[in-house]
N, C-alpha and C positions, 0 to 999 in steps of 0.2 A: 617539535617531535614529542611524542608521548613520554619517551624516556627523560627528556629534559624537564617536562612538567613534573614528573615523579621526583626527580632530583631536587627541584625547587621546593616542592611540597615537603620533602624530608628536611631540607635546610630550614624551612619556616616552622617545622615542628607540627605540621598539620596531622591531626589524628587519623585522617583517611589516606595518608601518603602511601602506605604499603598495603592498603586494602585490595584484595583480589578484584580483578575486573568483573563486571557483570553486564550481560546483555539483557537482563531482566528489568522489570519495573521496580527498582530497589526503593523508590520513594513511597511505595505502597505500604511498606512495613509488613504487618501481619494480616492486612486486609486483602481480600480477593479483589480482582479488577471490578467485579460487579458491586461489591460493597463500596469501593472507592468512588465509582461513577454515581451510585445512588446517593452518596453523601454530597456530591456536587450537583445533584438534580440533573445529571447529564446522561442518565441511563433511561432509554425509552423502553419501558417494560410492558407496553401494550402488546397483547397477543395478536397474532396475525396468521395468515395462511402461509404454508410452505408449498411451493409448486415445483414441478419438474419443468424442463425447458419447453415442453409442448403446451404448458398452461394447465396441466392437470393438478388439482389440489390433492396433495398426498400426506398432509399433516398440518400441525400447528406449531408455531414458535412462541417463545415467551419474551420477545423484545428484540428488535433488529440490532440494537447496540451490543448485544451479546455475541454477535457473529462477525467474522471478517472474511473477506474474499479469500478463497483457497482453504479455508478451515475445513477440517475433516471431523474432528472430535466434537461431541456434544449435539450432533444433529438428531440422534436417537430415532432413526427410521431404518428398519431392516431392509436389506436388499442383497442381491447376489454379489455385489462388490460395494466398497465404501462410497458414500455420497460426499460431495464437496460443495461448499458454498460457491456459487457461480456469480450471483448478483443479489443486491439488496435494492428493492424498489421502495424507496422511502415514501413516495407519493401514495402508494396503495398499501404500505406496511406489509409487503410480501417478500418472503425469502425464497430465492430460486436456487435449487440445488440440482446437481447432476453428477455424473461419473467423471473420473479423472480425464477421460478422453474428451469431455465437453468443456473442460476448464481451460481458459486462455484464449487469446486472440492476438492478431498482428497489428491492428489499427485502432488508435484511440486519439483523443484530443487532450491538449494541455492548455491551461489558462494561467493568468497572473504570471506571465513570463518575466523572468529577471535575466536580462542579457548582461553578462559579466563585462563584456567589452564596452558597455554603455550604449550600444546600438545593436540593432538586429543584424545578423550576418546576411549575406546575399542568399536569398531563398529562392527555390528549393536548395537544400544542402544535405549532403551525406555526412552523417555524424555517427559517433558511438553513443549508445544509449544505455543508461543504467536506471533501473526502477526500484532497486532494493540496495541497502547498504552493502551487503556481501554478494550481491548478484553479479554475475559475469556481464561485462559490457558486450552489447551486440550491435551490429550495424543496423542503421535505420536511415530513412529519408524523412526530413521535416519540411513542411511548407505551411503557409498561412491558409486557413480555410475561410469560408464565406462569412463566418462570425468573428473573424479577427483572431481566432485561437490558432494554435499550432497543431496541425494534424501530424501524427507520427505514424509511419509505416515501418514496422520492424521487419528485419530479414527472417526472423523466426517467430514461432508462436511463443508468446510470453504468458506464463501460467497465472501469475497473480497481479494483474493490472488492477490497482485498487484506487477508486476515486478518493481524493483527499491526500494521497501520498505524493511524493515528489518524483518527477522525472528529471534526470540530469543529462545534458548534452555535452559531448566532448569532441574536440578536433584533436586527434592523436591523444596526448595525455593532458591537454589543457581544457579546463572547464570553460565552456562558452556561454552556457545558460542553463536555466532550470525553470520549472513551472509545476503547477498543481494538476495532477491527473484528474480529468473530468469523468 
């Protein structure tokens, strides 16, 4: 439990024992995320096209690594309602944006599966799915697709399905597996 970890840290006299919790990237210090990534040569700052979901070029971006799926701020294109990042096409260095109503989907695939039980459960299976740390779990069906990945069909549209993030599968309250969203 977190409270036990804090108690132990206090007993050990650790300087961070009573530091307030942070959901931020505290290891960055005074650097911005861009500065941090540039220092690691992990920031792709090549300019590219910004497109709407229909394929119309509507602007330019200054590097795909500066954007995340679901992001609203920093797009800098005027419209009747805010734009959101819907997709990042790395192969073409294209940022696809759209309105809130265009954000999200119900079906996606997961690779690099880690079955906690040490074996794959009987598939297809009804599970509870979580795609963000604080996200509400939702009902989903999982099955193996033709590429050997797990295809996930959510019962509801999920707004920020982000490649590279983790999807976690539960049976009731027990974690049965997880994998990387493709």
